N, C-alpha and C positions, 0 to 999 in steps of 0.2 A: 443530326439526322435530317434527311430530305423531307421537307414539308410539301405535301401535295393537297391542293385546294379542290375539293369536288363539288361542282355546280349541280344542283339537283339532287342533293344527298338524301332526301326523304323518299324518293322514287325507287321503283324496283332496280333501275339501272344503277343509280347512285349507290344504293345500298350494296349491291354486288361489287361494284368498283372499290369501295371502301374495304369490304372484306378482303379482297384480293391485295390491296395496298398494305393493309395491316399484317397480313400473313407473309408479305415479302419484306417486312421490317420498316416500312415507311410511316412517318407521322402524318396524320390525317386531319384535315380541316373540313368540317361539314358545312357547306353553303346552302342556304334555303331562305325562304321568306321569314322563318321564325328564329328568334333568339334562343328558343329551346325546342329544337326539331325533334319530331318523332321518328326515332331510329329503330323502332320495332324492338326496344329493350337491348339492343347490341351496344357493345361499349368499344366499337372499333374506331371512333372518332376521338381524337386528342382535344379538339377544340372546335368551336362553332362560331360563324359570323353570318350576318344577314346579307343577302343579295337579292335584289327585286329586278327581274329582267325587263320589266316595264319601266324601270327608273335607272338610267345610265349613270347618275350620280353615286349609285351604290356599288359600281363595279370595282373602282380602284381601291376604296376602303376595305372591300371584301378580298381582294386578291394580294394586298400589300403583305410582304413578307413570305410570300409562296415561292417555292423552287419550281413547281410544276403545277399545271391545271388539267383536271379531267372535266370535259364539257359534254353535257348531253341536251340537245336542243328541245325545248318544251313542246308538247303536242299542240297546245294552244299558245300561240306567241304573236306579239304584235309586229306588223310590217313583214317585209320580205326577210327569208331566211339569211340571205347573204348580208344584209345590213346588220342584223343582230350579231351574227357570228363574227363579222368584221370589226364591230365595236367591242366585242369581247376580246378578240385577239388584240386590238390596239391597246386595250387597258392592260391586259397581260404583259405586253411589250413595254409599256410605260413603267411598270413596276419591276422590270427586269426578270420575268419568268424565263426559265432555261428551257422548258418544253411545255407545249400546249397540245393535248391530245383529246381529239374530238371523235366520238362514235356517232356517225350519222344516223343510226338506227334504220338504215335501208341501204340498198345496193347503190353503189357509185356508177354511174354510166361511163363507159370507155370512149364516149363520143359526146359533143355538146348537143343541146336540143332534144334530149330523150324526153319522151312524153310522160304525163302524169307527174307525180311529186318528185320522182327521181331526178328530173331535169334540173330541180332547184339545187341539188347538191354540187353541181359543177361550178356555178358562179359563187356559192358559198365557199367552197374550198379555195377558189381563186382569191376571194376577199380575205381569208384567213391567212394565206401564204403572203399576201401583199401587205398585211397588217404590220409586219416586222417581228412577230414572234416566231421563234423556232417551234414548228408544228409537225404532227403526224395526225393522219385521219384514216380512221377504219370505217368501212361499210359493212355492218352486220346485217345479213339479209332476212333472218326470221329467227324469233326467240323461242326456245323451248319453253321459258318462263310464262309465255302467253297462256300455256295449258292450265296455269295456276290462278288465272284471273277470274274475277266474278262473271265474266262473260263466257268462260269455257269450262272451269273446274266443276261447278255444280252438275253439268250434263254428264261429265265423266264419272263422277263419284256416286251420284244418286240416281242416274238413269242408265248408266253403262253405254252412253253415247258420246262420240267425239264429233262435235258439231263445229263445222268449219266451212268457209266459203270457197275451198279448193276444189277444182273439178278432179275426178278420179285419176286422170293421166299426169297431174301436176307433180313434179319432183321438186323437192326443196332440201337445202343443207340446213336444217334446224341447228341452231347454236345456243348453248346455255348463256345466261348473263354472266355467270362466273368465269367462263372461258373469254367472254369480251372483255371482262376485267383483267384476265391474265395477260391478253394481247396488248391491252393498253399499258399495263404495268410493265411489261417486257420491253415496250417501246422506250421507256425512260432510260434504260441502260444501253440504248443502241443508238450510236451517233449516226449509223447508216440509215436509221429510220427518219431521221429529220428531213423534212420536205417530202416525205413519201406519202401515198395513199394507196390502200389496197382493200379489196373486198374479203370478208372473212365469213366462214360458216362451219357447221359441224362436220365431223369425218364422214357422215353417211348421206347419201341422196336418197330421201324418203318420199314414197307416195303416201296418200291417206291411209291405205290399207297396211303399209308399213308402220305408220304411226299407231294404229289400233293393235297391230300385233305385238308391239313392244309394250304398250299399256296394258295389254291382256296378261302378258307375261308377268308384270309388275303387280297387278291387282289380283291375279290368280282366278280371273274370270273373263268371260268374253266381253270386250269393248268393241262396238261396232261403229263404222263410220256412217254419220247421218248428215250428208251435205246439206247446207242452206244456200240460198241464193245471196249473192253479194248485198242486195237490198235489206234481206233479213239480217245479214251479218251487221251491216251499218247500223240498223236499229238496235241490235243486241249491244254493240259497243257504246252507242250513245246513252243507252238506258243505264249501262254499268258505271258511266262518268257521273251519273246523278246530279247533284246540285253543284257540282264543280263546273258544269257547263252552263252558261246563260241559255236561257230558253230560245233567244233569237238565233243562236248559233247551232242549235241542235239538228235542224233539218239540213242546213248546208253540210255540217259535218257528216251526217249519216249518208248524204248523197256523194261526198267526197270519198268516203270509205268504200261505198259500192262501186264507184268508178275505178277506185284503186284495184280491187279484187277482179273486176271484169278485165282490167289491163293485165294483170299478172296471170291471169288464167290463159290469155290468148297471146301475149307479146312474144314475137320471135326472138327477143333478146334473153328471155328466160331469166329474169332478175332474181329469183330465189335460188339459183344455182351458182356455186363457187367452184373455181378451179383449185381444189383443195391440195393437189400436188405442189403447186406453186406457192400456196399459202403455207404449208408446212416446211417447204425449203426456206421460205423467208422467216419463219417463226419456229425454228427447231426445239426452242426451249419450252415451247407450250405443248402440253399433252391434252388434246381435245377429247371430251367425254361423248359417248354415244347417247341417244334419246333415252334408251333403256337405263343406262347408268345413272343419268340425271333424274329420271323418274323414281328410281328405287330409293334415292336419297332425300326425297321431299317430304314435307309434311302436308298431306292432303286434307287434313281435318278441317272443319267448318270454323274453329276458333283460332286457327293460325293466324299471326300478324300478316296483314296484306296491305300494302299502300293503296292509295286512291286508284280505282279501276284495276286493282290488282288483288 
């Protein structure tokens, strides 16, 4: 049975990736900083090993024996993105991994030098492809699962407000983390996806009022859009990270998040939009769910398991 090692297994993305791998019949190895990772009570991982992305010496022992690797870049990471991604790719190539699949957690520019954090994806993808490991890269533009986080869900559930930093005109192809996991899993059986990168998103292009309409139907009551400023949103996210973020990093992170949303609201490149016709031609085996379908199957209760900042 093919063994896939999932880096960042205890996070929201890693948990969804492991669910989809297990559902497709793959053997799963959970990689995190803990020998006994908190997987939310799920039994989708067949085994676990320790990896510390701050310690390059842990990479090869963690990946040895893997047929494939799923990689999620950490929100807080040391050094340049391209440096860490390149090192991970080199370690995977050294142990003979057949496919390395990276979800960048953001839009991939179609030209170099793109402003804001997106521009860092281009050199990181190049570093991965140069590392020698057969690789596939997906750029997922905006996660439906963000609505379940401790910086979004309480407003929806307890105050009937959808609070986000999107301007009313902004359209976005929200995608579920399970669908991201399905795309990554599909790539494992696709020789034509080796050396490929593509942006992925959900099947609908939604404005904020479209989001509230879907949520209102699911909850059976009106959920209204209550936009906040990018600065307010940055403070919300940093507060949600709690003690996991050092005090000296909090103000710079909040400012970075604010800049990110100012950029996304105004950018002519429209990085929250995806060419879904092209996406579905490339990935016909993946059936993407709508925001309403996703929301209807979630546990919105206060006591549901949620990873850090989730």
